[in-house]
The first five atom37 places (N, CA, C, CB, O) and aatype in JSON, in Angstrom:
{
  "aatype": [12, 10, 4, 14, 1, 0, 0, 13, 10, 19, 7, 15, 13, 8, 7, 9, 13, 14, 7, 14, 14, 0, 15, 15, 8, 17, 6, 13, 17, 19, 14, 15, 16, 14, 19, 7, 0, 18, 13, 13, 14, 14, 5, 14, 8, 6, 19, 6, 6, 10, 18, 11, 15, 9, 16, 0, 10, 17, 6, 11, 10, 10, 5, 0, 6, 5, 15, 10, 1, 2, 10, 6, 3, 9, 8, 12, 15, 10, 6, 11, 3, 19, 16, 19, 12, 16, 2, 15, 10, 13, 9, 3, 8, 5, 11, 4, 12, 0, 8, 1, 16, 4, 18, 14, 16, 9, 10, 5, 10, 0, 7, 18, 5],
  "atom_mask": [
    [1, 1, 1, 1, 1],
    [1, 1, 1, 1, 1],
    [1, 1, 1, 1, 1],
    [1, 1, 1, 1, 1],
    [1, 1, 1, 1, 1],
    [1, 1, 1, 1, 1],
    [1, 1, 1, 1, 1],
    [1, 1, 1, 1, 1],
    [1, 1, 1, 1, 1],
    [1, 1, 1, 1, 1],
    [1, 1, 1, 0, 1],
    [1, 1, 1, 1, 1],
    [1, 1, 1, 1, 1],
    [1, 1, 1, 1, 1],
    [1, 1, 1, 0, 1],
    [1, 1, 1, 1, 1],
    [1, 1, 1, 1, 1],
    [1, 1, 1, 1, 1],
    [1, 1, 1, 0, 1],
    [1, 1, 1, 1, 1],
    [1, 1, 1, 1, 1],
    [1, 1, 1, 1, 1],
    [1, 1, 1, 1, 1],
    [1, 1, 1, 1, 1],
    [1, 1, 1, 1, 1],
    [1, 1, 1, 1, 1],
    [1, 1, 1, 1, 1],
    [1, 1, 1, 1, 1],
    [1, 1, 1, 1, 1],
    [1, 1, 1, 1, 1],
    [1, 1, 1, 1, 1],
    [1, 1, 1, 1, 1],
    [1, 1, 1, 1, 1],
    [1, 1, 1, 1, 1],
    [1, 1, 1, 1, 1],
    [1, 1, 1, 0, 1],
    [1, 1, 1, 1, 1],
    [1, 1, 1, 1, 1],
    [1, 1, 1, 1, 1],
    [1, 1, 1, 1, 1],
    [1, 1, 1, 1, 1],
    [1, 1, 1, 1, 1],
    [1, 1, 1, 1, 1],
    [1, 1, 1, 1, 1],
    [1, 1, 1, 1, 1],
    [1, 1, 1, 1, 1],
    [1, 1, 1, 1, 1],
    [1, 1, 1, 1, 1],
    [1, 1, 1, 1, 1],
    [1, 1, 1, 1, 1],
    [1, 1, 1, 1, 1],
    [1, 1, 1, 1, 1],
    [1, 1, 1, 1, 1],
    [1, 1, 1, 1, 1],
    [1, 1, 1, 1, 1],
    [1, 1, 1, 1, 1],
    [1, 1, 1, 1, 1],
    [1, 1, 1, 1, 1],
    [1, 1, 1, 1, 1],
    [1, 1, 1, 1, 1],
    [1, 1, 1, 1, 1],
    [1, 1, 1, 1, 1],
    [1, 1, 1, 1, 1],
    [1, 1, 1, 1, 1],
    [1, 1, 1, 1, 1],
    [1, 1, 1, 1, 1],
    [1, 1, 1, 1, 1],
    [1, 1, 1, 1, 1],
    [1, 1, 1, 1, 1],
    [1, 1, 1, 1, 1],
    [1, 1, 1, 1, 1],
    [1, 1, 1, 1, 1],
    [1, 1, 1, 1, 1],
    [1, 1, 1, 1, 1],
    [1, 1, 1, 1, 1],
    [1, 1, 1, 1, 1],
    [1, 1, 1, 1, 1],
    [1, 1, 1, 1, 1],
    [1, 1, 1, 1, 1],
    [1, 1, 1, 1, 1],
    [1, 1, 1, 1, 1],
    [1, 1, 1, 1, 1],
    [1, 1, 1, 1, 1],
    [1, 1, 1, 1, 1],
    [1, 1, 1, 1, 1],
    [1, 1, 1, 1, 1],
    [1, 1, 1, 1, 1],
    [1, 1, 1, 1, 1],
    [1, 1, 1, 1, 1],
    [1, 1, 1, 1, 1],
    [1, 1, 1, 1, 1],
    [1, 1, 1, 1, 1],
    [1, 1, 1, 1, 1],
    [1, 1, 1, 1, 1],
    [1, 1, 1, 1, 1],
    [1, 1, 1, 1, 1],
    [1, 1, 1, 1, 1],
    [1, 1, 1, 1, 1],
    [1, 1, 1, 1, 1],
    [1, 1, 1, 1, 1],
    [1, 1, 1, 1, 1],
    [1, 1, 1, 1, 1],
    [1, 1, 1, 1, 1],
    [1, 1, 1, 1, 1],
    [1, 1, 1, 1, 1],
    [1, 1, 1, 1, 1],
    [1, 1, 1, 1, 1],
    [1, 1, 1, 1, 1],
    [1, 1, 1, 1, 1],
    [1, 1, 1, 1, 1],
    [1, 1, 1, 0, 1],
    [1, 1, 1, 1, 1],
    [1, 1, 1, 1, 1]
  ],
  "atom_positions": [
    [[92.39, 58.24, 72.03], [92.91, 56.96, 72.45], [92.61, 56.78, 73.93], [94.43, 56.85, 72.16], [92.92, 57.65, 74.74]],
    [[92.02, 55.68, 74.27], [91.67, 55.4, 75.66], [92.85, 54.75, 76.37], [90.44, 54.49, 75.73], [93.62, 54.0, 75.78]],
    [[92.97, 55.07, 77.67], [94.0, 54.4, 78.46], [93.57, 52.94, 78.64], [94.2, 55.11, 79.86], [92.4, 52.63, 78.42]],
    [[94.47, 52.04, 79.01], [94.13, 50.62, 79.12], [92.99, 50.36, 80.1], [95.35, 49.82, 79.55], [92.14, 49.51, 79.86]],
    [[92.97, 51.09, 81.2], [91.9, 50.89, 82.2], [90.55, 51.3, 81.62], [92.2, 51.7, 83.49], [89.56, 50.59, 81.78]],
    [[90.52, 52.45, 80.94], [89.27, 52.91, 80.34], [88.82, 51.97, 79.23], [89.42, 54.35, 79.8], [87.63, 51.69, 79.09]],
    [[89.78, 51.45, 78.43], [89.42, 50.52, 77.37], [88.83, 49.25, 77.96], [90.65, 50.19, 76.51], [87.88, 48.7, 77.41]],
    [[89.38, 48.78, 79.07], [88.84, 47.6, 79.74], [87.41, 47.87, 80.2], [89.72, 47.2, 80.93], [86.52, 47.03, 80.01]],
    [[87.19, 49.04, 80.81], [85.85, 49.36, 81.3], [84.85, 49.48, 80.16], [85.87, 50.66, 82.11], [83.73, 48.98, 80.25]],
    [[85.27, 50.14, 79.07], [84.37, 50.27, 77.92], [84.06, 48.89, 77.36], [84.98, 51.18, 76.83], [82.92, 48.61, 77.0]],
    [[85.08, 48.03, 77.27], [84.87, 46.69, 76.75], [83.98, 45.86, 77.65], [0.0, 0.0, 0.0], [83.18, 45.06, 77.16]],
    [[84.11, 46.04, 78.96], [83.3, 45.24, 79.88], [81.84, 45.68, 79.89], [83.87, 45.32, 81.29], [80.96, 44.89, 80.21]],
    [[81.58, 46.93, 79.54], [80.21, 47.41, 79.49], [79.6, 47.32, 78.09], [80.15, 48.85, 79.98], [78.51, 47.84, 77.85]],
    [[80.3, 46.65, 77.17], [79.82, 46.6, 75.8], [78.44, 45.97, 75.69], [80.8, 45.84, 74.93], [77.59, 46.45, 74.93]],
    [[78.2, 44.91, 76.44], [76.9, 44.27, 76.36], [75.81, 45.07, 77.07], [0.0, 0.0, 0.0], [74.64, 44.99, 76.7]],
    [[76.19, 45.85, 78.07], [75.19, 46.62, 78.83], [74.88, 47.93, 78.13], [75.69, 46.89, 80.24], [73.71, 48.31, 78.02]],
    [[75.92, 48.62, 77.66], [75.73, 49.9, 77.0], [76.26, 49.8, 75.57], [76.45, 51.05, 77.77], [77.42, 50.11, 75.33]],
    [[75.45, 49.37, 74.65], [75.96, 49.22, 73.28], [76.2, 50.59, 72.63], [74.97, 48.41, 72.43], [75.51, 51.56, 72.93]],
    [[77.18, 50.63, 71.76], [77.45, 51.85, 71.01], [78.45, 52.75, 71.72], [0.0, 0.0, 0.0], [78.74, 52.57, 72.9]],
    [[78.98, 53.71, 70.97], [79.96, 54.62, 71.55], [79.27, 55.6, 72.51], [80.72, 55.4, 70.44], [78.08, 55.86, 72.36]],
    [[79.99, 56.14, 73.47], [79.38, 57.11, 74.37], [79.01, 58.38, 73.62], [80.32, 57.44, 75.53], [79.72, 58.79, 72.69]],
    [[77.94, 58.99, 74.0], [77.47, 60.21, 73.34], [78.39, 61.37, 73.68], [76.01, 60.54, 73.75], [78.86, 61.5, 74.8]],
    [[78.64, 62.19, 72.67], [79.48, 63.37, 72.93], [78.61, 64.44, 73.57], [80.13, 63.9, 71.61], [77.41, 64.54, 73.31]],
    [[79.22, 65.21, 74.38], [78.5, 66.22, 75.15], [78.69, 67.58, 74.5], [78.96, 66.25, 76.62], [79.73, 67.85, 73.9]],
    [[77.69, 68.41, 74.63], [77.82, 69.76, 74.09], [78.74, 70.6, 74.98], [76.44, 70.44, 73.98], [79.16, 71.68, 74.56]],
    [[79.08, 70.13, 76.2], [79.96, 70.87, 77.11], [81.41, 70.87, 76.61], [79.9, 70.28, 78.51], [82.21, 71.7, 77.02]],
    [[81.73, 69.92, 75.72], [83.09, 69.87, 75.2], [83.43, 71.1, 74.37], [83.29, 68.61, 74.37], [84.59, 71.5, 74.29]],
    [[82.43, 71.68, 73.76], [82.65, 72.8, 72.85], [82.08, 74.1, 73.41], [82.03, 72.51, 71.49], [81.89, 75.06, 72.67]],
    [[81.79, 74.13, 74.72], [81.15, 75.29, 75.32], [82.15, 76.43, 75.49], [80.53, 74.93, 76.66], [83.25, 76.23, 76.01]],
    [[81.75, 77.6, 75.06], [82.55, 78.81, 75.22], [81.66, 79.81, 75.95], [83.06, 79.38, 73.82], [80.53, 80.04, 75.53]],
    [[82.14, 80.42, 77.02], [81.29, 81.38, 77.72], [80.91, 82.54, 76.82], [82.0, 81.9, 78.98], [81.73, 83.03, 76.04]],
    [[79.68, 82.97, 76.94], [79.19, 84.04, 76.06], [79.66, 85.4, 76.52], [77.67, 84.01, 75.99], [79.79, 86.32, 75.71]],
    [[79.93, 85.55, 77.82], [80.41, 86.84, 78.32], [81.79, 86.64, 78.92], [79.43, 87.45, 79.37], [82.07, 85.58, 79.49]],
    [[82.65, 87.61, 78.81], [83.99, 87.47, 79.37], [83.93, 87.45, 80.9], [84.89, 88.62, 78.89], [82.98, 87.93, 81.52]],
    [[84.96, 86.89, 81.49], [85.0, 86.74, 82.94], [85.03, 88.11, 83.61], [86.22, 85.91, 83.36], [84.47, 88.27, 84.7]],
    [[85.67, 89.08, 83.01], [85.76, 90.42, 83.58], [84.42, 91.11, 83.74], [0.0, 0.0, 0.0], [84.31, 92.05, 84.52]],
    [[83.41, 90.66, 83.02], [82.1, 91.3, 83.12], [81.45, 91.01, 84.46], [81.2, 90.83, 81.99], [80.52, 91.72, 84.85]],
    [[81.9, 90.0, 85.17], [81.3, 89.65, 86.45], [82.0, 90.32, 87.63], [81.32, 88.15, 86.63], [81.68, 90.02, 88.78]],
    [[82.95, 91.21, 87.37], [83.68, 91.88, 88.43], [82.83, 92.99, 89.03], [85.01, 92.43, 87.91], [82.29, 93.83, 88.31]],
    [[82.73, 92.98, 90.35], [82.02, 94.03, 91.04], [83.04, 94.87, 91.81], [80.92, 93.45, 92.0], [83.9, 94.31, 92.49]],
    [[82.96, 96.18, 91.72], [83.93, 97.0, 92.44], [83.72, 96.86, 93.95], [83.8, 98.49, 92.02], [82.59, 96.7, 94.41]],
    [[84.79, 96.91, 94.73], [84.63, 96.77, 96.18], [83.89, 97.95, 96.77], [86.0, 96.62, 96.86], [84.06, 99.1, 96.35]],
    [[83.07, 97.66, 97.73], [82.32, 98.7, 98.42], [83.16, 99.21, 99.59], [80.93, 98.18, 98.9], [83.69, 98.4, 100.35]],
    [[83.3, 100.53, 99.75], [84.16, 101.05, 100.84], [83.73, 100.58, 102.23], [84.15, 102.57, 100.8], [84.59, 100.28, 103.06]],
    [[82.44, 100.51, 102.49], [82.0, 100.09, 103.82], [82.32, 98.61, 104.06], [80.5, 100.34, 104.0], [82.59, 98.21, 105.19]],
    [[82.27, 97.8, 103.01], [82.62, 96.39, 103.16], [84.11, 96.23, 103.47], [82.26, 95.6, 101.89], [84.5, 95.4, 104.29]],
    [[84.94, 97.03, 102.8], [86.37, 96.98, 103.04], [86.66, 97.39, 104.48], [87.13, 97.89, 102.05], [87.48, 96.77, 105.15]],
    [[85.99, 98.44, 104.96], [86.18, 98.9, 106.34], [85.73, 97.84, 107.34], [85.41, 100.2, 106.57], [86.41, 97.62, 108.35]],
    [[84.61, 97.17, 107.08], [84.14, 96.1, 107.96], [85.13, 94.95, 108.0], [82.75, 95.6, 107.5], [85.42, 94.4, 109.06]],
    [[85.65, 94.58, 106.83], [86.64, 93.5, 106.77], [87.91, 93.88, 107.53], [86.97, 93.15, 105.32], [88.49, 93.05, 108.23]],
    [[88.34, 95.13, 107.38], [89.54, 95.59, 108.08], [89.33, 95.53, 109.59], [89.91, 97.01, 107.64], [90.21, 95.09, 110.33]],
    [[88.17, 95.98, 110.06], [87.87, 95.94, 111.49], [87.8, 94.5, 111.99], [86.54, 96.67, 111.78], [88.29, 94.2, 113.08]],
    [[87.21, 93.62, 111.21], [87.12, 92.21, 111.6], [88.51, 91.59, 111.7], [86.26, 91.43, 110.6], [88.8, 90.87, 112.65]],
    [[89.35, 91.86, 110.73], [90.71, 91.32, 110.74], [91.49, 91.86, 111.93], [91.44, 91.65, 109.42], [92.21, 91.11, 112.59]],
    [[91.34, 93.15, 112.2], [92.03, 93.75, 113.35], [91.57, 93.12, 114.65], [91.8, 95.26, 113.39], [92.39, 92.8, 115.51]],
    [[90.25, 92.94, 114.8], [89.72, 92.32, 116.02], [90.21, 90.88, 116.16], [88.18, 92.35, 116.0], [90.54, 90.44, 117.26]],
    [[90.25, 90.14, 115.06], [90.74, 88.76, 115.11], [92.22, 88.71, 115.48], [90.51, 88.07, 113.76], [92.64, 87.82, 116.22]],
    [[93.02, 89.65, 114.97], [94.44, 89.68, 115.33], [94.6, 89.96, 116.82], [95.19, 90.75, 114.5], [95.44, 89.36, 117.48]],
    [[93.79, 90.9, 117.34], [93.86, 91.2, 118.77], [93.49, 89.98, 119.61], [92.95, 92.39, 119.12], [94.13, 89.69, 120.61]],
    [[92.44, 89.27, 119.19], [92.05, 88.05, 119.91], [93.16, 87.01, 119.84], [90.75, 87.48, 119.33], [93.42, 86.32, 120.83]],
    [[93.8, 86.89, 118.69], [94.9, 85.94, 118.54], [96.05, 86.29, 119.49], [95.4, 85.91, 117.09], [96.6, 85.4, 120.14]],
    [[96.41, 87.58, 119.56], [97.49, 87.99, 120.45], [97.13, 87.73, 121.91], [97.82, 89.46, 120.25], [97.98, 87.29, 122.69]],
    [[95.87, 88.01, 122.28], [95.43, 87.74, 123.65], [95.48, 86.25, 123.95], [94.01, 88.29, 123.88], [95.9, 85.84, 125.03]],
    [[95.04, 85.44, 123.0], [95.05, 83.99, 123.2], [96.48, 83.47, 123.34], [94.34, 83.28, 122.03], [96.75, 82.6, 124.17]],
    [[97.4, 83.99, 122.53], [98.8, 83.57, 122.64], [99.39, 83.97, 123.99], [99.63, 84.18, 121.5], [100.14, 83.2, 124.59]],
    [[99.05, 85.19, 124.47], [99.53, 85.62, 125.78], [98.95, 84.75, 126.88], [99.18, 87.1, 126.02], [99.66, 84.38, 127.82]],
    [[97.68, 84.42, 126.77], [97.05, 83.54, 127.76], [97.71, 82.16, 127.75], [95.54, 83.4, 127.48], [97.94, 81.57, 128.81]],
    [[98.03, 81.66, 126.57], [98.71, 80.37, 126.47], [100.08, 80.43, 127.14], [98.86, 79.96, 124.99], [100.44, 79.5, 127.87]],
    [[100.84, 81.5, 126.9], [102.14, 81.63, 127.56], [101.99, 81.69, 129.08], [102.87, 82.89, 127.05], [102.77, 81.07, 129.8]],
    [[100.98, 82.43, 129.56], [100.75, 82.5, 131.01], [100.4, 81.14, 131.57], [99.63, 83.5, 131.33], [100.91, 80.75, 132.63]],
    [[99.55, 80.41, 130.87], [99.17, 79.07, 131.34], [100.36, 78.12, 131.34], [98.05, 78.51, 130.47], [100.5, 77.29, 132.24]],
    [[101.21, 78.23, 130.33], [102.41, 77.38, 130.3], [103.34, 77.71, 131.46], [103.15, 77.56, 128.97], [103.93, 76.8, 132.06]],
    [[103.47, 79.01, 131.8], [104.29, 79.39, 132.94], [103.71, 78.84, 134.24], [104.42, 80.92, 133.03], [104.44, 78.31, 135.08]],
    [[102.4, 78.95, 134.4], [101.74, 78.42, 135.59], [101.91, 76.91, 135.66], [100.23, 78.79, 135.6], [102.18, 76.35, 136.73]],
    [[101.77, 76.25, 134.52], [101.93, 74.79, 134.47], [103.34, 74.38, 134.91], [101.64, 74.27, 133.05], [103.5, 73.45, 135.69]],
    [[104.35, 75.09, 134.39], [105.73, 74.77, 134.77], [105.95, 75.02, 136.26], [106.73, 75.6, 133.93], [106.63, 74.23, 136.92]],
    [[105.4, 76.1, 136.78], [105.53, 76.4, 138.21], [104.88, 75.31, 139.05], [104.92, 77.76, 138.53], [105.45, 74.87, 140.06]],
    [[103.69, 74.89, 138.65], [103.0, 73.83, 139.4], [103.76, 72.51, 139.32], [101.58, 73.66, 138.87], [103.84, 71.78, 140.31]],
    [[104.3, 72.19, 138.15], [105.1, 70.97, 138.04], [106.32, 71.02, 138.95], [105.54, 70.75, 136.58], [106.68, 70.02, 139.58]],
    [[106.95, 72.19, 139.03], [108.11, 72.34, 139.91], [107.69, 72.16, 141.36], [108.78, 73.72, 139.7], [108.37, 71.48, 142.13]],
    [[106.56, 72.77, 141.76], [106.06, 72.62, 143.13], [105.75, 71.17, 143.46], [104.81, 73.48, 143.34], [106.07, 70.69, 144.55]],
    [[105.12, 70.46, 142.53], [104.8, 69.06, 142.76], [106.07, 68.24, 142.92], [103.93, 68.5, 141.61], [106.14, 67.35, 143.77]],
    [[107.07, 68.52, 142.11], [108.34, 67.8, 142.2], [109.0, 68.05, 143.56], [109.28, 68.21, 141.06], [109.51, 67.12, 144.18]],
    [[108.99, 69.31, 144.01], [109.59, 69.64, 145.3], [108.84, 68.94, 146.43], [109.6, 71.17, 145.53], [109.46, 68.39, 147.34]],
    [[107.5, 68.96, 146.36], [106.71, 68.31, 147.41], [106.92, 66.8, 147.41], [105.22, 68.63, 147.23], [107.01, 66.18, 148.47]],
    [[106.99, 66.21, 146.24], [107.24, 64.76, 146.15], [108.6, 64.42, 146.76], [107.18, 64.29, 144.69], [108.73, 63.44, 147.5]],
    [[109.6, 65.23, 146.44], [110.93, 65.0, 147.0], [110.91, 65.18, 148.52], [111.95, 65.95, 146.36], [111.56, 64.42, 149.24]],
    [[110.18, 66.19, 149.01], [110.09, 66.41, 150.45], [109.43, 65.23, 151.15], [109.31, 67.69, 150.75], [109.89, 64.8, 152.2]],
    [[108.37, 64.71, 150.56], [107.7, 63.55, 151.16], [108.62, 62.33, 151.14], [106.41, 63.24, 150.41], [108.63, 61.54, 152.09]],
    [[109.38, 62.16, 150.07], [110.32, 61.05, 149.99], [111.37, 61.15, 151.1], [111.0, 61.01, 148.61], [111.66, 60.18, 151.79]],
    [[111.93, 62.36, 151.25], [112.94, 62.56, 152.29], [112.34, 62.32, 153.66], [113.53, 63.99, 152.21], [112.94, 61.66, 154.51]],
    [[111.13, 62.85, 153.89], [110.47, 62.67, 155.19], [110.23, 61.2, 155.47], [109.16, 63.44, 155.23], [110.48, 60.73, 156.58]],
    [[109.75, 60.48, 154.49], [109.42, 59.07, 154.7], [110.67, 58.21, 154.85], [108.57, 58.55, 153.54], [110.74, 57.36, 155.73]],
    [[111.66, 58.44, 154.0], [112.85, 57.58, 153.99], [113.85, 57.96, 155.09], [113.53, 57.64, 152.64], [114.45, 57.08, 155.72]],
    [[114.04, 59.24, 155.31], [115.11, 59.67, 156.21], [114.63, 59.97, 157.63], [115.78, 60.9, 155.63], [115.31, 59.62, 158.6]],
    [[113.47, 60.62, 157.76], [113.06, 61.12, 159.07], [112.12, 60.18, 159.81], [112.39, 62.45, 158.91], [112.04, 60.23, 161.04]],
    [[111.4, 59.33, 159.1], [110.39, 58.5, 159.76], [111.03, 57.55, 160.77], [109.6, 57.7, 158.71], [110.47, 57.35, 161.86]],
    [[112.16, 56.97, 160.46], [112.82, 56.05, 161.39], [113.25, 56.79, 162.65], [114.05, 55.39, 160.72], [113.14, 56.25, 163.75]],
    [[113.72, 58.0, 162.51], [114.13, 58.8, 163.66], [112.92, 59.24, 164.48], [114.93, 60.03, 163.2], [112.99, 59.27, 165.71]],
    [[111.83, 59.57, 163.82], [110.63, 60.03, 164.51], [109.95, 58.92, 165.32], [109.65, 60.6, 163.5], [109.34, 59.2, 166.35]],
    [[110.05, 57.69, 164.87], [109.4, 56.59, 165.6], [110.1, 56.28, 166.92], [109.36, 55.35, 164.74], [109.54, 55.56, 167.74]],
    [[111.29, 56.79, 167.14], [112.0, 56.56, 168.4], [111.37, 57.35, 169.55], [113.48, 56.95, 168.26], [111.49, 56.97, 170.71]],
    [[110.71, 58.45, 169.22], [110.12, 59.3, 170.26], [108.67, 58.91, 170.5], [110.21, 60.79, 169.85], [108.01, 58.38, 169.61]],
    [[108.15, 59.15, 171.71], [106.75, 58.83, 171.99], [105.81, 59.79, 171.26], [106.47, 58.86, 173.5], [106.18, 60.93, 170.96]],
    [[104.6, 59.32, 170.98], [103.61, 60.15, 170.29], [103.01, 61.15, 171.27], [102.51, 59.28, 169.65], [103.22, 61.05, 172.47]],
    [[102.26, 62.09, 170.75], [101.6, 63.1, 171.58], [100.6, 62.44, 172.52], [100.89, 64.15, 170.7], [100.47, 62.87, 173.67]],
    [[99.91, 61.42, 172.07], [98.93, 60.74, 172.91], [99.62, 60.05, 174.09], [98.14, 59.7, 172.1], [99.11, 60.05, 175.21]],
    [[100.77, 59.49, 173.84], [101.52, 58.85, 174.93], [102.03, 59.89, 175.93], [102.7, 58.03, 174.37], [102.03, 59.65, 177.13]],
    [[102.47, 61.04, 175.42], [102.95, 62.09, 176.31], [101.82, 62.67, 177.15], [103.62, 63.2, 175.5], [102.03, 63.07, 178.3]],
    [[100.62, 62.72, 176.58], [99.47, 63.25, 177.32], [98.93, 62.24, 178.31], [98.38, 63.67, 176.35], [98.11, 62.59, 179.16]],
    [[99.35, 61.0, 178.22], [98.93, 59.97, 179.15], [97.67, 59.24, 178.75], [0.0, 0.0, 0.0], [97.07, 58.56, 179.58]],
    [[97.25, 59.36, 177.5], [96.04, 58.66, 177.04], [96.32, 57.22, 176.61], [95.41, 59.42, 175.89], [95.37, 56.46, 176.43]],
    [[97.53, 56.83, 176.45], [97.83, 55.45, 176.04], [98.69, 54.78, 177.06], [98.52, 55.42, 174.68], [99.05, 53.61, 176.89]]
  ]
}
């Protein structure tokens, strides 16, 4: 039994593809050999190579995670430094600049102006 969508498609192609669709021999295909016949025993040197590769990849992962943590610490430290410097500049500009303009500049003290 065809679903409604498939029945619509078959009906719409009736003039283009007359007759029922051909059945395939793949519907009744049974493998001639069992799946277990294709099993190959693991080779000891391949297992050792895979183990070494996995170990090396784990070490690289741990190093990368440590590097990431170090970079995050450096990033936080730099953000803190930038915040402190920004605050210092704000204080200097807002609080000290008015007081500093009351005094003569170095050029005026040296007699160049």
